[in-house]
C-alpha positions, 0 to 999 in steps of 0.5 A: 431064696438064698441059694439062687442069690449065691448062684446068681452072684457067682454067675455074675462074677464069672461073667464079669471076669469073662468080660474083663478078659475080653476087654483086655483082648480087645481094648487098648490100655487106656480103656482097659484102665477106665473099665477096671479102675478102683473107684475108692482109690480113684476117689481118694486120689482125685480128692488129693489132686484137687485138695489145694483148690477149696472152691465150689468149682473144685466140688463140681469138677470132682463130682463130674470126674468121679461120675465119669470114672464110676460109669466106666468102672461099673460098665462091666459089672452092670453088663455082666449083671444084665447078661445073667438076667437075660440068660435067666430070663430066656431060660425061664421063657424057654421052659415055660414055653416048652412045657406049655406046648407039651401040655397043649399037645397032650390036651389036644390028643385027649380031646381030638385024638390027634395032634393037629395044629389047630388049638381048641380055642381057635388060636393057632400055634404061630399066634401063640409063638409070636405072642410069647416072642413079644412078651420076651422082647418086651421084658428083655428090653426092660432088663436092658433099660433098667440096668443101663439107668441103674448104671447112670444112677449109681454113677451119679450116686458115686459122684455125690458120695465122693463129694461127701466123703471121698472113698467110702462115700463113693462106694455107699453112693454107688450102692445107694444109686443102684438100689434106688434104680433097682427099686424104681425100675424092677 
């Protein structure tokens, strides 16, 4: 719903600002500049710098340079989004597991009059915990993989968009790349 989307947007923004702050403390100026670059303005500057050379290699160089720029400039945003998704996933698993265990203990106490560790169907609590942990690890890995692929596809989209129309094409291509990757992987 809209409220959850707005909360997630603001959470991603806060985490992104936190990561930028960490980067400002831990990285040198060159790396920090790459991580916080404005891709719109960068695409226009790269286009103007390469404008004197109207060859095929100019187009390839512009695309290659913008791919690298988009990859660096979007890394913090994609990391922040992935972090928020991981937190939501972790909290969801925590709540599900907590409620499930409470329900199972309540059922066992009704059925057996005690709260022993054996489940009515023979499955023990350790196996259940292991199953939940593996399920969480699998979904967590899927989030990490999808955000990583989305970063690369968005950067590719930004590079293609820059070749077509530097500036606005860069932004449009980046968003389209992220959208395509998100729809294919999530």
